[in-house]
Every structure is written in structure tokens, then in C-alpha cells.
C-alpha positions in Angstrom: 10.0 -103.5 -19.5 7.9 -105.8 -17.8 4.1 -105.9 -17.8 3.8 -106.3 -14.0 5.5 -103.1 -13.5 4.1 -100.2 -13.3 5.6 -96.6 -13.6 4.2 -93.8 -10.9 3.2 -90.6 -12.1 3.7 -87.5 -9.8 0.6 -85.3 -8.8 0.0 -83.1 -11.6 -2.6 -83.4 -13.6 -2.5 -86.9 -15.7 -1.6 -86.5 -18.9 1.0 -83.5 -18.0 2.6 -85.8 -15.6 2.3 -89.4 -17.9 3.8 -86.5 -21.2 6.8 -85.4 -19.1 7.9 -88.8 -18.1 7.8 -90.4 -21.6 9.7 -87.1 -22.2 12.2 -87.5 -20.1 13.1 -91.6 -20.9 13.4 -90.4 -24.6 15.7 -87.6 -24.0 17.8 -89.5 -21.6 17.9 -92.5 -24.0 15.8 -94.9 -21.5 13.0 -94.8 -24.6 16.4 -95.0 -27.4 16.1 -93.6 -30.7 13.6 -96.2 -33.4 11.9 -97.8 -30.3 7.4 -97.7 -31.0 5.3 -96.1 -28.7 1.9 -97.3 -28.7 -0.9 -96.5 -26.7 -1.5 -100.3 -25.6 2.1 -100.3 -24.3 2.1 -96.6 -22.3 -1.6 -97.4 -20.9 0.3 -100.9 -19.2 3.3 -99.3 -18.6 2.1 -96.6 -15.9 -1.4 -97.7 -15.6 -3.8 -94.6 -17.2 -6.6 -94.8 -19.9 -5.6 -94.8 -23.8 -7.2 -91.9 -23.9 -4.3 -90.5 -21.9 -1.8 -92.2 -23.2 -2.9 -91.0 -27.0 -2.8 -87.4 -25.8 0.7 -87.4 -24.4 2.3 -89.2 -27.4 0.3 -86.6 -29.6 2.1 -83.8 -27.8 5.0 -85.1 -28.2 4.5 -86.0 -31.2 4.3 -82.3 -32.2 7.2 -81.3 -30.6 9.4 -83.4 -32.8 10.2 -86.0 -30.0 8.4 -88.9 -32.2 7.4 -89.5 -35.4 4.1 -91.0 -36.9 4.8 -94.2 -39.5 3.1 -94.9 -42.5 0.8 -97.3 -39.9 0.1 -94.2 -37.6 2.9 -95.9 -35.2 4.5 -93.6 -33.1 8.6 -93.9 -33.2 11.4 -92.1 -31.7 13.3 -90.6 -34.3 16.6 -91.6 -36.2 18.2 -88.9 -37.2 21.0 -88.9 -39.4 23.6 -86.1 -40.4 21.7 -84.1 -43.1 18.6 -83.9 -40.8 21.2 -83.0 -38.2 22.3 -79.8 -40.7 19.1 -78.7 -41.8 17.9 -78.9 -37.8 21.2 -76.3 -36.5 20.1 -74.1 -40.0 17.3 -73.9 -38.8 18.0 -72.9 -35.5 20.7 -70.3 -36.1 17.9 -68.8 -38.4 15.8 -68.2 -35.2 18.0 -67.7 -32.4 20.2 -65.0 -34.6 16.9 -63.1 -35.2 16.2 -63.1 -31.5 19.8 -62.2 -30.0 20.1 -59.2 -32.9 16.6 -58.3 -31.5 17.3 -58.2 -28.0 20.1 -56.9 -28.1 19.1 -54.0 -29.5 17.1 -53.3 -26.4 20.0 -53.7 -24.4 18.3 -56.3 -22.0 19.3 -59.2 -20.9 15.9 -61.6 -20.5 15.4 -62.5 -16.4 14.9 -66.1 -17.8 17.2 -66.2 -19.6 19.1 -65.0 -16.7 18.4 -67.6 -14.5 19.0 -70.5 -16.4 22.3 -69.3 -16.8 23.4 -69.3 -13.1 21.1 -73.0 -13.7 23.4 -74.1 -16.3 26.9 -72.7 -14.4 25.6 -74.6 -10.9 25.4 -78.3 -13.5 28.6 -77.3 -14.8 30.1 -77.1 -11.5 28.2 -80.4 -10.2 29.1 -82.3 -13.6 25.0 -82.5 -13.7 24.7 -83.6 -17.1 21.0 -83.9 -17.3 20.4 -80.4 -15.2 22.7 -79.1 -18.3 21.0 -79.9 -20.6 17.5 -78.9 -19.2 18.9 -75.9 -18.1 20.7 -75.1 -22.1 17.3 -75.8 -23.2 15.3 -73.4 -21.4 18.0 -70.6 -21.5 17.6 -70.7 -26.1 13.7 -71.0 -25.6 13.7 -67.8 -22.9 15.8 -65.3 -25.8 13.3 -66.5 -28.5 10.1 -65.9 -26.0 11.8 -62.8 -24.8 11.3 -61.4 -27.8 7.4 -61.2 -27.9 6.8 -62.7 -31.8 4.4 -65.3 -31.7 5.9 -66.5 -35.0 9.4 -66.3 -34.0 8.1 -68.5 -30.6 6.1 -71.1 -32.7 9.6 -71.7 -34.8 11.3 -72.5 -32.5 9.2 -74.7 -30.7 8.6 -76.8 -34.2 12.0 -77.4 -33.6 13.1 -77.4 -29.5 11.9 -80.6 -29.1 14.8 -82.2 -31.9 17.2 -79.5 -30.3 16.6 -82.0 -26.9 16.4 -85.5 -28.5 19.5 -84.6 -30.1 21.5 -83.1 -26.9 20.0 -86.1 -24.5 20.4 -88.8 -26.7 24.0 -88.2 -28.0 25.2 -86.6 -25.0 27.5 -84.3 -27.1 28.1 -82.2 -24.4 30.2 -84.8 -22.7 32.6 -83.7 -25.9 33.7 -80.2 -24.4 35.1 -79.3 -20.7 32.1 -78.3 -18.4 32.2 -74.9 -17.9 32.7 -74.9 -22.1 28.7 -74.1 -22.4 28.2 -71.7 -19.6 31.0 -69.3 -20.8 29.5 -69.3 -24.9 26.2 -68.5 -23.1 27.8 -66.0 -21.1 29.4 -64.2 -24.0 26.2 -64.2 -25.8 24.5 -62.2 -22.3 27.4 -59.7 -22.3 26.7 -58.9 -25.6 23.0 -58.4 -25.4 23.4 -56.3 -22.3 25.9 -54.2 -24.2 23.3 -53.8 -27.0 25.8 -55.1 -30.0 23.6 -56.9 -32.2 26.4 -57.8 -34.1 28.3 -59.0 -31.5 25.4 -61.4 -30.3 24.5 -63.0 -33.2 28.2 -63.6 -33.7 28.5 -65.1 -29.9 25.3 -67.0 -30.8 26.4 -68.8 -34.7 29.5 -69.5 -32.7 28.2 -71.9 -29.9 25.5 -73.1 -32.2 28.7 -74.7 -34.7 30.9 -76.3 -31.7 27.4 -77.5 -30.8 26.9 -78.6 -34.3 30.5 -80.2 -34.8 30.3 -81.9 -31.7 27.2 -83.7 -32.5 28.1 -84.9 -36.1 31.9 -85.9 -34.6 29.3 -87.9 -32.1 27.4 -89.3 -34.6 30.2 -90.6 -36.5 31.6 -92.2 -33.9 35.0 -89.5 -33.6 
């Protein structure tokens, strides 16, 4: 991007607005995997102070959307097959525990239900970016609703990388627009029916399908 070009930020706190703008650019692939992000670059592009740029970079690194190299430079990570499999192994472990616990209560979290509606609208209108955002919100809501701070923290450690893979590889596009919404609906139905085993099974199937699409995209199939 030309040093003359300036990116405008919204009215929220400057650090939050900067973080959100960069996050979206990374997830949608505008800032591709392997690209370096420095305080100087962001301060110049957005016309902000370097401490503000540094704070945004630190948040993105903590979320997993950036990694620090040996020279401390922040880089958008490139996830290989082994890392993707490990990511989904971790995600499967956390989210299966979450839906099993929720099914024991028989209550569908309100935030998950709202995210499901958003997914269905996005699928209907074929709005890929909205579908990705709603998908992340859905899974985050399921884990948060359990009420375990430690489980939520573990999920927070990986959800940034999940979001990164969904946005940059766009593997959702390999499935019919309604597929993800239908798989989510099956999970919510099992939770509502109080069937922990079915909820875990539907969640596992959903993530296995997502991993398969992602690895297929990675290999160029």
C-alpha cells in the first residue's frame, strides 16, 4: 500500500478500531499469509501513534492471527497440514466437552441461537464473510455458555487461528451454502433434547467435515 494512502478508523477507541480493521484484513486475505506487519507500517497506513500500533499487534498475536518471528517481527502465520490437524484436534476436544455439558442442561444458549439465525441469513444471501463471522460467533457462544473460565480461555487460544483458516482458505465455499447451517441446527437440536451423546456426535461430524474441506483446499483438490 502506498505510504500516501491512509486508512480511516471508526469512532470506537483507537486501539480497538485499529485491531478490528487489521483483524478483518487478515481474515479476508487482504493481508496474506506470510506477510509482515510492523509498528511503523501500521502507524503510517493508519496515521496512528506507534504505541497504538504496538497494542493492536500484541492483541492480534495473542489471538493467533499473528506470530512473532525470531527477530520479533509480527507475521501472518502460514498453517501447514500438521498444524491444521492439531488445531482441529484441540478444537474438537474443547467443543465436544462444551456441547455435552450444554445438553445436560437442555438449554440452547441465546447467543448461539442468534448466531445460527445470522448464519442462515448469510447462507441464503450467499454472503461468505458474514457466514464466517456468524460461524465463529456460534462456536464461541457454545463454549462461553458452559460458564467455565478455563474452558473459555483454552478456546480463545485457538479461535483466532480457526478464524484465520476459515477466512483465508475460504473452505466454506466448497460446501453448499446451507450445509453449515444444517449441521449447526443438528447440534442445537441435540442440546435442546438433552442428548449429550448426540450433541457431541453432531459436533464431531461438523468439525470433521470442516477439516476435510480445509485440507482439500490446502492440497489444491
